[in-house]
Every structure is written in C-alpha cells, then in structure tokens.
C-alpha positions in Angstrom: 42.7 83.2 28.1 39.4 82.2 26.5 36.1 81.7 28.3 36.4 77.9 28.4 40.0 78.1 29.7 38.8 80.5 32.4 36.1 78.1 33.4 38.6 75.3 33.7 40.9 77.5 35.8 38.2 78.4 38.3 37.1 74.8 38.4 40.7 73.8 39.1 41.0 76.3 42.0 37.7 75.2 43.5 38.7 71.5 43.3 42.0 72.2 44.9 40.4 74.1 47.8 38.3 71.1 48.5 41.4 68.8 48.2 43.4 71.0 50.6 40.5 71.2 53.1 40.0 67.5 53.2 43.8 66.9 53.5 43.8 69.2 56.5 40.9 67.2 58.1 38.5 70.1 58.1 34.8 70.0 57.4 33.2 72.7 55.3 31.6 74.2 58.4 35.0 74.4 60.2 36.7 76.1 57.3 33.8 78.4 56.7 33.9 79.5 60.3 37.6 80.3 60.0 37.1 82.2 56.8 34.3 84.2 58.4 31.6 83.1 56.1 28.0 83.4 57.4 27.2 79.8 56.5 28.6 76.6 55.1 26.7 77.1 51.8 29.1 79.8 50.7 32.1 77.5 50.8 30.1 74.7 49.3 29.3 76.9 46.3 33.0 77.8 45.9 34.0 74.1 46.0 31.4 73.1 43.5 32.4 75.9 41.1 29.1 77.7 41.4 30.7 80.8 42.9 34.2 82.2 42.2 36.5 82.8 45.2 37.7 86.4 45.6 41.4 87.2 45.8 41.0 88.2 49.5 39.3 84.9 50.3 42.0 82.9 48.5 44.7 84.6 50.5 42.8 83.6 53.7 42.5 80.0 52.4 46.3 79.9 51.7 47.0 81.1 55.3 44.6 78.7 57.0 45.4 75.6 54.9 49.1 76.3 54.8 49.5 75.9 51.0 51.3 78.1 48.6 49.6 80.1 45.9 50.8 77.7 43.1 49.1 74.8 44.8 45.7 76.4 43.9 46.6 78.1 40.7 49.4 76.3 38.8 48.0 74.1 36.0 51.4 72.4 35.9 50.5 70.4 39.0 48.3 67.3 39.5 46.5 67.9 42.8 44.1 65.2 43.9 44.2 63.4 40.6 46.4 61.0 38.7 46.8 57.5 40.1 50.4 56.2 40.0 51.8 52.7 40.2 55.6 52.6 40.6 58.0 49.7 40.0 60.4 50.8 42.8 62.4 49.9 45.8 63.0 53.6 46.7 62.5 55.1 50.1 59.0 56.6 50.5 60.4 60.2 50.8 62.5 59.8 47.7 59.7 58.3 45.7 57.3 61.1 46.8 59.8 63.8 45.7 60.2 62.1 42.3 56.5 61.6 41.9 55.9 65.4 42.5 58.3 66.0 39.6 56.6 63.5 37.4 53.2 65.0 38.2 54.6 68.3 36.9 55.7 66.8 33.6 52.3 65.2 33.0 50.2 68.1 34.2 52.2 70.4 31.9 51.6 68.1 28.9 47.9 68.2 29.6 47.6 72.0 30.3 49.7 72.8 27.2 47.5 70.5 25.1 44.5 72.4 26.2 46.1 75.7 25.3 47.1 74.4 21.9 43.7 72.9 21.2 45.1 69.4 20.9 42.4 67.0 22.0 42.9 63.7 23.9 41.4 60.4 22.7 38.1 59.7 24.6 38.6 55.9 24.4 41.3 53.6 25.6 41.2 49.9 24.7 41.1 47.5 27.6 42.1 43.9 28.1 39.3 41.7 29.2 41.1 40.4 32.3 40.2 40.4 36.0 41.5 39.0 39.3 40.1 35.6 38.4 41.8 35.4 35.0 44.3 32.6 34.4 47.9 33.2 33.3 47.1 31.5 30.0 44.5 34.2 29.4 47.1 36.9 30.0 49.3 35.1 27.4 46.5 34.9 24.9 45.7 38.6 25.4 49.3 39.5 24.7 49.4 37.3 21.6 46.2 39.0 20.3 47.6 42.4 20.9 50.8 41.5 19.1 48.8 40.4 16.1 46.5 43.4 16.2 49.4 45.8 16.4 51.7 43.9 14.0 54.6 43.7 16.5 56.2 40.7 14.8 58.5 38.1 16.4 60.7 40.6 18.3 58.5 43.4 19.6 60.8 45.0 22.2 62.5 47.7 20.0 59.2 49.0 18.5 56.7 48.4 21.4 56.9 51.9 23.0 56.5 53.7 19.7 53.6 51.5 18.6 51.8 51.7 22.0 52.1 55.5 22.0 50.5 55.7 18.6 47.8 53.0 19.0 46.7 54.1 22.5 47.5 57.9 22.3 49.4 57.5 25.6 52.4 59.5 26.7 55.7 57.7 27.0 58.5 59.4 29.0 62.1 58.3 29.2 63.5 60.0 32.3 66.6 59.9 34.5 66.1 58.5 38.0 69.5 59.3 39.4 70.5 57.2 42.4 66.9 56.0 42.9 65.8 52.4 42.9 63.0 53.1 40.4 62.5 51.3 37.1 59.3 53.0 35.9 55.7 53.8 36.5 52.3 54.0 35.1 50.0 57.0 35.6 46.3 57.0 35.0 44.3 60.1 34.2 40.8 60.4 32.7 42.2 62.2 29.7 45.2 60.0 28.9 47.7 57.5 30.4 51.4 57.8 30.9 54.3 55.3 31.1 57.6 56.5 32.6 60.7 54.4 32.1 64.2 54.8 33.7 66.2 55.4 30.5 69.4 54.4 32.4 68.3 50.9 33.0 69.7 48.2 30.7 67.9 47.7 27.5 66.3 44.4 28.5 65.1 45.7 31.8 63.5 48.8 30.1 61.7 46.6 27.6 60.1 44.3 30.3 59.2 47.3 32.5 57.5 49.0 29.7 55.4 45.9 28.8 54.6 45.4 32.5 53.4 49.0 32.8 51.4 48.6 29.6 49.5 45.8 31.2 48.5 48.2 34.1 47.4 50.8 31.6 45.2 48.3 29.8 43.6 46.8 32.9 43.4 49.8 35.3 39.6 49.7 35.7 39.4 46.0 36.6 42.9 45.4 38.1 44.0 48.8 39.6 47.7 48.3 40.7 49.2 49.3 44.1 50.9 52.6 44.4 54.2 50.8 44.7 54.8 47.6 42.8 57.6 45.8 44.6 59.4 42.6 43.7 57.4 40.8 46.5 53.9 42.2 46.7 51.7 41.4 49.7 48.1 40.5 49.6 46.3 38.1 47.2 45.0 40.7 44.8 48.3 42.6 44.6 50.2 39.3 44.0 47.8 38.1 41.4 47.8 41.4 39.5 51.6 41.5 39.3 51.8 37.9 38.3 49.3 38.5 35.5 51.3 41.6 34.5 54.6 39.7 34.3 53.0 36.9 32.3 51.4 39.3 29.9 54.8 41.2 29.5 56.6 37.9 28.9 54.2 36.8 26.2 54.0 40.2 24.6 57.8 40.5 24.2 58.5 36.8 23.5 55.6 35.4 21.3 55.2 31.7 21.6 55.9 30.8 17.9 59.1 32.9 18.0 60.2 31.2 21.1 59.5 27.7 19.7 61.4 28.5 16.5 64.4 29.8 18.4 64.3 26.8 20.8 64.4 24.3 17.9 67.6 25.9 16.7 69.4 25.5 20.1 71.1 22.2 19.4 73.5 21.2 22.2 74.5 24.7 23.3 74.9 25.3 27.0 71.5 26.4 28.4 72.9 29.4 30.2 74.8 30.8 27.2 71.9 30.0 24.9 69.4 31.9 27.1 71.7 34.9 27.3 72.2 35.1 23.5 68.5 34.5 22.8 67.5 37.1 25.4 69.7 39.7 23.5 67.9 38.8 20.3 64.5 39.4 21.9 65.7 42.5 23.7 64.8 41.2 27.1 66.6 40.0 30.3 67.9 36.5 30.6 65.7 35.8 33.6 62.7 37.0 31.7 63.4 34.6 28.9 64.1 31.8 31.4 60.7 32.4 33.1 59.0 32.4 29.7 60.6 29.1 28.8 59.5 27.6 32.1 55.9 28.9 31.5 55.9 27.2 28.1 57.3 24.0 29.8 60.1 23.8 27.2 63.0 23.0 29.5 63.3 19.3 30.3 63.0 18.6 34.0 66.5 17.0 34.2 68.1 20.1 32.6 66.1 22.5 34.6 67.7 21.1 37.8 71.1 22.1 36.4 70.2 25.7 35.8 71.7 28.4 38.1 69.6 31.6 38.2 72.8 33.3 39.4 74.3 32.7 36.0 71.2 34.3 34.4 71.6 37.8 35.9 72.3 39.2 32.5 69.8 42.1 32.1 70.4 43.0 28.5 73.1 44.8 26.4 74.7 47.7 28.1 73.5 50.9 26.5 76.4 53.3 25.8 75.8 56.8 27.3 75.7 58.3 23.9 73.0 56.0 22.7 70.6 56.2 25.6 67.0 57.0 24.7 66.7 60.8 24.6 65.0 62.4 27.5 61.2 62.4 27.5 59.9 61.6 24.0 59.4 63.2 20.6 55.7 63.5 21.3 56.3 65.3 24.6 59.0 67.6 23.2 56.9 68.5 20.2 54.2 69.9 22.5 56.8 71.9 24.5 58.2 73.3 21.2 54.7 74.3 20.0 53.9 76.0 23.3 57.2 77.9 23.2 56.6 79.0 19.6 53.1 80.2 20.3 54.0 82.0 23.5 52.2 79.8 25.9 55.4 78.9 27.7 58.6 80.8 28.3 62.0 79.3 27.8 62.9 79.7 31.4 59.7 78.0 32.6 60.1 75.2 30.1 63.7 74.5 31.1 62.8 74.6 34.8 59.9 72.2 34.2 62.3 69.8 32.4 65.0 70.2 35.1 67.4 71.3 32.4 69.3 74.5 31.6 68.1 76.4 28.6 71.2 75.2 26.7 70.5 71.6 27.5 66.9 72.1 26.5 68.0 73.5 23.1 70.3 70.5 22.6 67.4 68.1 23.4 65.2 69.9 20.9 67.9 69.5 18.3 68.1 65.8 19.1 64.4 65.5 18.2 64.9 67.8 15.1 62.6 70.5 16.6 63.9 73.8 15.5 62.1 77.0 16.5 59.6 78.5 14.1 61.2 81.0 11.7 59.8 84.1 13.4 60.9 82.9 16.8 64.3 81.9 15.6 64.8 85.4 14.2 63.9 86.9 17.5 60.4 88.0 16.5 58.5 85.4 18.5 57.0 85.6 22.0 
C-alpha cells in the first residue's frame, strides 16, 4: 500500500469514527471521557486526521460505539457518504438491506479504481433546471441532450451506454428479487451511479433509467428524496418528480419522432396504436400516452374514450436468456483487472457480487473478460 493510499485509509478511519460517534449521539468530550483521553483535543485530532488512532484505541472505540471492525476499516463500504434516491415501494427494512448491498458494490468500484490508478472525471454536466422551471423547459433540456449526444429518434436502446460514456457514470443492472424497487440514483463527489432492476420489463427499465438520469444531472439544484414514490408528498418533491418524468418522456420520445409517428396512425384504434408505438420507442404504453397528452396531440373527444386500464402494457417481455447481464461491462472490467493484479481475491469478489465463483466466471465470460495469461495459467496472485 503506497503512501497516498495509507493516507486515504487513515482519513477513512477517522471519518468513520466521527460518523459512528455522531450516530451514537455522543459529543467529542463524552467519547473522550469513555476512552480515557486526558482532553477532547486528542479525539478531535483523530477525527480530523491529524493524529492516527492506535490499535488499542480502535478496539476501545469498537466496544464503546458497538460497531464491527469492518465498519471502520473496510473500503468496500460507504459510511456517511453517498446520497441515494430510490424508485421503490419496498418496506423500509427491505430497502435498507438492499441499499447496504448497493453501497458495497459502489464502494468497491471506487476503492478498486484508486488501487488501479484509474481516475474519475472531475466534472459532471448539469441541466440548468431548478424548482421554478417549467415542464416545457425540461422537455427542451431533454431535446438538447438528445441532439448533443446523437441519440436519434429512438434513444431507449442506446441511452444507458451513451450516458455511461458521456458522463463517466456507473450503470448497474441488478436483481431485486421480490422487492418493489425499480431503480436508484446514487450521488458521490467522485462519480454518480444509476442502478436498474434488470428484471423489469424493457419499457419500464428505459423510463426508470431516463428518470434517474434527470436526478444525476440536477442533483445540486433539485436533490431528490431518499425514496421516490409514485405519489410524492410536499411541493418540492412533487415538482422534482414531475420535472423528472417530463424530462424522461421527452428524452425517450423526441417531439419530431412522435409527430412523424402520429401522422402515420390513420384510423387505427388508439389503444392498439399506442401499444405498438410504445414498443417501437422502447417505452411503456402509459409513458407514451402521457407524452401524447403533454404534446396535446390527442383530440379531446377521443381522449374521453381512452381507458388507462387498457394501457397497462409496460413493454415487451424480456426472455430470461436475454436479460441485461448483471452489473455492466464497465464494472466487471474493473473487477477483472483487480483480480488479475492481485488487489482482490476470487472469494472476496464473488462474495461482493453475491455470486458463487462459478457464477462469477460465467459472468466474466458473458462480457468477454478472460483472465490475463499468467493468471489463467495459475501464475497470478
């Protein structure tokens, strides 16, 4: 471990001591007294990183604050950092458990990047939107982004890959077995992450991704709630989610493409037409219906005949064999490099990914990530 990495480690330990102390509701003086320090300044120096904590002192901290050793020393954890916003209806305890797992995936990506010397982009583009922005401004921002990124008339299939490249964000397709979670955005100073439930239907995945992308691009001015429900409460939360939905709709269904498709409708039944057109755009039928309403394309007389119950089509069913692979090529490349360079053991990597080593190897094969020659021959770490 190099000098800089050691500094980062000691800084991490000191930050986590402060986080655990504050979570326990203790002042620096109260914890100092329990640790037997002569004055509060000793603990203050530890928490600010000016003084390293000794092994004996850390053992006492663990006992007093009732945390395990990994809480203070494991770089594969996000402690007191990383703001999440979840699109979920899950019970709080279930969501907390899953968030802990997600924090591990994201922390590992960051820690291994530091070990491998892979830097993070210092700049993230932002949308010039705020709580007073109009829905039309969200549409315009989406249209400009479409043009800037060259997404074309049907962005859904390529949006995650392009966003990952343009923004240097992390995209993770994960399994959320039995949980009412569609996805999430996570904001860190170094990089942002979007998590998507890969077992959702294609159209739902596309809209959730575009919605979370809005949060990534507006986090400083429109920080989202920790849980983004279908019915947010409070003016700011409602406004933020409405803007996110309008942005997502405009990004996935550009106005010119919608108008061209609408002109070709003819006399087809509105319900069947919306379902077919939604499949072409790779979105849900309800998402397309809402976009048509926003553009005021559906005549008032016909709008009265539309049944939303007949528009519950959420996109083509994805066969099990054609689900997006777990995590992402970008994420698994970093895991592969860390394995090949001895920064990570196979057992630790498989445990992190919640897979067996055999399942991890198969996932690596899916992404075309074979071990380096020396490691494959048994000579690697």
